[in-house]
LUMFITOR-448462 format. One record per residue: x, y, z of N, C-alpha, C, O, CB in turn. Coordinates in steps of 0.1 Angstrom, whole numbers, plus 5000, padded with zeros to 4 digits. Atoms other than C-alpha are relative to their C-alpha. Glycine has a CB too. Layout:
<recs>
XYZXYZXYZXYZXYZ/...
</recs>
This chain:
<recs>
500250024986549436541748498749935003497749954997500050145008/501250084997547036291763499850005015500650025023500249854994/500450024987545136241794498949905001497949914993499550145007/500950115000543335921803499849944986498649914982498650045006/499950065014544235791768499150084990498750024980499549865001/500749925010542436081751500950124997501650185006498650055006/499249895004544136351731499450135004498250155002500250004985/500549864995543936701746500350094988501550114984500850045013/499849915012543436951717500850125004500650185015498750044994/499249884998545837241714499150124996498450124986501350004992/500849885002544037581716500850135000501750145008498850015010/499349875000545237931707499550095011500250185016499950074987/500649924990542838091732499349925011498849815008498950104994/500750074989541437991766499550115009500250215012501049905007/500649904991539138181789499949935014499349825015498650054996/500050054986539538121827499650115009500350225009501449945003/500549904991537638311853499750144994500050245000501050025012/500349875007536538571827501250064993501050174987499450095010/498849945007540138641815500349914988500349794989501250015010/499750075012541038541780501550004998502150114997499350064987/498650015002544538411775500349954986499649874981500649915011/499550065012546438351743501349945001501949945012500050114989/498750064999549638181735501150095004502150055010500449934987/498949914997551738491739499850065014500750145019500150114990/500349954987550138571773500050155001500650215011501049945010/500249864999549338931765498550035001497749945000500750084988/501449964997546139131771499250044988498050074989500050115010/500749955012545239221735498749924997497749994994501049984988/501250085003542738931730498950035010497850055007500349854999/500949984989541138991764499450144998498150165000500749995013/500549865001540839371758499050014988498050084988501150104999/500949995012539339321723498749935003497649984998500749924988/501250074996536739071737499250095009498050105008500349875006/500749914991535839311765499450124993498350164996501050055011/500549895008535539601740498849964992497850044991501250054991/501150055008533239391718498749995009497650035005500349874994/501250024991530939311748499550145004498250165005500449925012/500549874995530839671760499350084989498350144991501250095005/500649935011530039811725498649944997497750014994500949994988/501350075002527239551722499050065010497850095006500149855001/500849954990525739671755499650154998498550194999500649985014/500249855002526140041746499150024988498250114989501450064997/501049995011524339991713498649965004497750024998500549914988/501350034995521439831731499450125007498250155006500049875009/500449884992521240131754499650124990498650194993501050055010/500249885010521440381724498849974991498250074986501250024992/501150035009518640201705498750075002498250134993499849855000/501249924998515640361722500050144997499050214995499549975014/499949855003516940711716500450034986501050134983501150065010/499649985014517440661679499250124994498150154999499749884992/500649885005516540971658498549974995497750064997500850054988/501350035006513540801641498949975011497749985009500049894990/500950034989512040701675499950125009500750215009500549875007/500149894990510740931702501049965012500849855017498550015005/499150034989513540941728499349985013498550075017501150115001/500750034987512440781760501149975010501749865010499049894999/498950024990514940821789499649895010500549825015500250135008/500450114990512840591812500449864995500949785002498550015003/499750135006513240301788501549984999502049875003499449984986/498650015000516940371783500649985014501649905015500650134994/499650034987517440381820499749865005500649805012499450105010/500450144996515640051825500949904993501449804999498649974996/499050095007517839891798501350005006502049905008500050044985/498749984994520940031814500149925013501049855016500350155003/500150074987519839891848500149854998500849785005498850045008/500050145002519239551834501449954995501949855000499049964989/498650045005522639541816501050015011501949925012500450094988/499049984989524539681846499849885010500849835015499750135007/500250104990522939421870500449864994501049795001498549995004/499650135005523439131846501649994998502149884998499449984986/498550005001527139241841500749975013501949935013500450134995/499450024987527739201878500149855004500849815013499350075011/500150144996526938831878501149924993501249804995498749944996/
</recs>
């Protein structure tokens, strides 16, 4: 397929308005990507309360607030 005499590459995945679509048009890829992003944020929140460190709820709350606010944008 071409547009303006340039070949348009075929892609298996496409993200549009934050939703990830694949060729079969199911939600598996989107849910897997969303799960990966949430686990990454969760691990950042859990880091200050690690066993070897002194647990600090104030820092964990500040990290949560930053992640929650950045996630709304």
